N, C-alpha and C positions, 0 to 999 in steps of 0.2 A: 629504544627508538632513535633514527638517527635524524643526525644534526640537522635542524631546518626543516625536518619532517618531511622530504624530499622523496617520494615515492614511483621515480621512472616515469618515461615517458608513455611507458605501453598504460598503467595506470594514469596519465593523463587522457592520456585518447581517452579511454574506458568514460571517466571521472566526464570530459568534453560530450560525450556520446549518453550520459544517462542526462545531463542539465539541457541536451539539448531538447531530449524529446520530452523532459518534463516540464522544460517549456511548452512547447507543442500542446502538451495535454490540457496543459493549465488558460492557455489562447483557445482552446474549445469545451473547454467549462462551459456547462450547458447546449450547447451546440446541440444533441440530440433530441433532448425533451423539446426545444425551440424547434428547431426541425417537426417534431411531430404535431406540435399543436401549427405552427405558424402556418406549414406546408400541408399537411395530408390531415388537419383540424381532429388530432383526436382530441380523448375526451380523458378527465384523468383518472382512470380504468389501466387506458393507454400509457398510461406516462408512466403510473409506475408498475406497470406490466415492465417497462422497460428499463425501470433500473432493477427492477431487483428480479425480473425473470431472465433477463441477460447475464445478471453475473451470477446467480445460480447455475445456471447450463452450462455458462463458460466455465465455472471450479468444476462439473461433472465432468466436460469436454478436454479437461487441463488431468485427473488422473490418472488415466493410462502416458503421456505424458511424461511421469517423474522419473519411473525406473525407468524409458529411452534412454532418457537423454544424460542418465548414470554410467552410462557405459558408449557413452559417443565425448568428442572432443566436444568442450562448449563456447569456444568460440566462433565455429559455423553454427551455431545453433542459436547463439545469437543473435546472429546476422539473419538466417532464416525469419526466427518471429518478426523480428523489425521490417521486416519486408513484406512480410505474411500481415503484418498492422497497415504497413504502407499500401499496399495491395488494396487490402477490403475494405478502407476506409476512402481512398477516392471512387468507388464503384457506388460508393452514395452522391458525391457532387455530378458524376459519368447520369447516371441513373435521373438526378433534376432535373441535365440538360435536357437530355431526352424525354424531360418527360413521364418519365415509366416509373417513378418515384411509389415504395408502396412502404405501408408499417412493416410489414414483414422483413422485407431486407432491411429494415433500420433494426431488427431483435436480433435478423440472423448476423448482419454486421457488428452489433454488441457483446456477441455468444464470442465469434470468433474471435476478437480484440480483448476482451476480458479471459481465456482461454490460451490466446498468446501473452498477455501479461504475467499470468503467473506459469507456464513455460521461464518466458523470459528473467523472471527474478531465480527461478530455482538454478537455472543456468549458471547465470547473473553471481550469485552466491558461494557456489561450483568453484569458478573462476576466479573471485578474487583471492577465495582461501590459496589456489595454487601460484597465484602470482605475488601475493605478497607474503613477507615470514609473516607468525604471528605477531609482532609485537609492533605491527602497522597497521592492525587491522582497524585500533579503535580510532586512528587516524584518519584510514579511510572509511570508514563505515562516519564519521564527523563529519567527511566532506560530503558526503554524499547528503546527509539529513540537514544540514545546511545549505545545500542549491534546491534539495523539496522546499525548504521552505520561503529563499527566496524565491524561487519563481512560480510559490502561493501567493507573494508580494505581488507581482509584478506583473501576472499572468493572465486573471482573470479581467482587470483594468481597462490592461489592453485589451483581449478576447475582446471585454464589454463594447468598445468605443470602434473594435473590427466590425463583430456584429450590428453597430446603429448604422455604421456608413455601410458593411457591403451582405452584410445578411452571414442568418449561422452557415451556411452553408461554406462560405468561402474560410467560414476558422476549421472547419474541417478538414480542407487542404492544406491548413499551413498545418493542421496538428498532421499527418500525412505525408508530408514535405519533411515535418521532424524527425519521422520513425525513416525516412531510405535517409536523413543527413547523418543518426545517429548509427545506422551500417555501415556508412561510410568511414566513422570514425572508426569502427570496433575493425574493419578490412584495414584500417592506417594504423594499427599499433604493431602489425609484423612479428615476428620471432616464433617460436617452437610451441607449439603446447604437446607434451607429451599426450598420446593415447592409451586412456583409462584400460583397464583389467579387462579383460571380455569378460563375459559372461558365462557361467558354468555351463546355465541349458543355452541348447540350442537355441528355444524357442519362448520368446516370455507366457509366464502361466497366471492362469487367476488369481490367485495367491499373493506375486508378484507384487499386486498394485497396490498393497497395504503393504507393504517393507516399511516407507516412511512412519505410517503411525505404529506400525509396529516399535519401530526404534524409537520413537519418543516418549512410546507409554512406559519402555521399558526403561528409562535412565531416570533415576530419583530427583533430576536436575533440570532437566526438559521437560520432564511432562510439567510440574506445576506451572511453569513459564508458557507452556502450548494453551494452559486451562487459562489463567491467565492473560493471555493475549485476546484470546478469542471470544472469552467472553466479554472485554474490557471495549477491546473495537468495537462489536455490535451494538451493546447498550448503548454507549458515545451516538455509533452513525445512528440507531433505531431513533433521538430524538433527532436527530436534526431537523428533519421532516419540519415533526412539531413544530419545531421552536419558529421553523420560517413560517407557518401558519399562523402563529399565536403571536408572531411579531409582524410580520407582512397583513395580517388581516385583522384580528381584534383590538390590536394596542397601536395600529395605524401607522407605522416604520414607512417611511418611502424606502423603494431597491435599493438604493442608492445609500442609505443608512444602514439597512441589512447589510448589503456588502461592507460596507467599511468597520460594523462591528464584526467581521472576521481578518477581514485582510489587514486592519492595523496591528492585532494582535499576535500574527504571526512573527511580527520580530522575534518575540517571546521565544521561538524555535530558533532563529540562529545566535540569540545566546544562550540558549540551552545547549546545543550542538558546538557553540563553541566552550562551554564548564566543561564540558564533557571527560572529556583526559584528562586536565590539570583536576578534575573531582578523584578521578578515579586516582590518579596519582599518589591523592593525600589521605585517603578514605581505601580505597580497596574496589576492586571492581564490585563483589558481592555488597558492601554496605551499600551503595552509590546506587545500586542496582534496584534493592529494597525500598529504601527511601525514596526516591524520585517515582518509582512506582507506587508507593505508598500514597504518599504526596496528591500524585495526577488524581486519584480516586475521590479525592475529597470537592474540588472544583464543578463537575457537575449538576451536580446538587442545587447552587445556588442560582441556576438560571428556572427552576421554579419559579424565585421571585421575582424576574422583572417585568416590568409597570412601565410605562408609555414615558412619549418624553425624554430628556435630556439625562435624567437620572436613570432610566432603563436601560440606556443607551449604554452609558458608562458600565452598570451592571455587566449586561453582557461583554462587553470589552475587557474587564476586569480579568473576569471569568474566564472566560478564552485566556489570556496574557498567560495568568497560570496556568494551566492545563497544557497548555502548549511550550510553558519555559517547561513544565517538567519531563513532557514527552520528547522536546526537545533534546534532553538529559538522557532519557530512559533508554528512548528507541536506537541510540549509537551502539550505546553499554550493551544492551541487550539481545542488539545484532552480533556484535560480536561476541560475548557470553555462550550463547547457539553458534560461530560458527568454530569456536575453539572446543566446543564441550562435542563436537559429530563428527566423527571420522568421515576422513576424507572422502571416503567408496561409498560412501553415504548421505552425502551434504544436497544430492538433487533432489533426489526423492526425501529426505527429509524437510526441503524448504517447502517444493511441492506441494507434501500432504499439507504443510502449515502453513501456507498461501489459500490453499482449495478449503479451507476448516476452517478461515478467518475469512472468506468470502461467503462462504456458504451459510454462516453462521453470523453473516451485517445484514444477509439477505433476509434470513428468516426473521431475524430478530427485527427488522424493520418494518419488515409485514405485517406481525404478528402486533408492533408498538400502533400499527396504523388502523389496528384492529380496536386497542385500545383506546387511544386519543378520541375513538371515535366513539367511544361508552363514556369514559370517565372526564374525556374536557382534554385538551392538551396538554394545562397547564398538570392536569394532576399526574399524566400518564408523566410529563420530563420529571416530576417530580420521584415518580415512582420508578423512572431509571437511574436517576442520580444513588436516592437511596439502597439499591441491588447494587452500584458499583464503591459505592464502600465497602461489598465485601469483597471485594477483587484481589487487597492484598492479602489475604489468607490464601491464596493461590499462588504468591510469590515466592521462589527457594527460598525454604530456610536455613539453608547450609549453602557454602562456599562450595564451587565444582571445582575438579582440578584441570587442565589441560588436555584434551583428546584429540590430536592432530593427525594422529596418524591413521591409517586402515586397520580395520581389525582383523583379527585371523575368520578364517572359514568358519572354522567351533563356535566364535563367539557368536556372529550372525547367524548361525543357525534355530542359537536360544532365543534371538529377540523377533 
């Protein structure tokens, strides 16, 4: 890697654009359910549908976009997805101002934003692989990870203050503007992006929609990482609403204490992302991936033992700090491992399939765990998720993978 880790002006613009949109997203954290509750008098079922159905349908909408993105220049796609999210989010304050806002509109906007998010991630990963040499990918991914946790720390408190002063609709305006600024930043990158190789078939076939999944499942190292990611993320997120019910309801924590319990541990993500590259340099990519992936699975089961008062708050903060620290190491290493292992002409389809599966599995497991929480109680359901997470390290890649930076020949692609 280059001295000083200077990744160049184009990456600087891309990094800045990511940070801007990430901050906007966290400023508006919780705005959708608050608008549904405060403005539209939505009930618990409607709010749950807004969170799960929007993400799940958005994932389905994004399925054909992965193959579509693969054969197009990625920077215009990134700008387009930012502008789509900007326009979609702005319809909510516009409808609110006109007095015509409905729950159906909130749901449709959540679907559009979820689909655009997946497409943006797929295109950005493919673009990053062409923008930087392989040796700089880990540094870049660690910077993205660090930025993600930084915005997680500062965004929700600022957003909460803005909601208190101006209402949740105002934070959606800020979120929309952040996507516009992101689009302008990506536009300012400049440079020439080579045109991808044209598609052999004149039209997209139904089978092409599954190319990303076929590629992942045919690779002996991507497949276990893919299954591990989908199951781990789904189980962690599925327990989150139940933990909120437990802490804010039965255990009597104040909302500010609940927010503090998750904001402060995000510092672990900053620390983990800074440790990722030195650890890989010393111990090797595969070993760090497996160890960090294993360690992160041991923390969530501790949340089943949270009690009231200061002791319970410190327990949650300690568990979350350990979990987030391990994720801060694992995420950039895993993202780099995935990019290195994926052929250049398959990155967009692979990342799209990856994101679609992760979002869909999270939505389904969240809905299922909501039912379990009602049957078993939140504490038992949280404990069950933690126990199942202990098995996820078995899905991590068991052997190191070599780099696969170039495009596969068509004969090899046809067998996947």
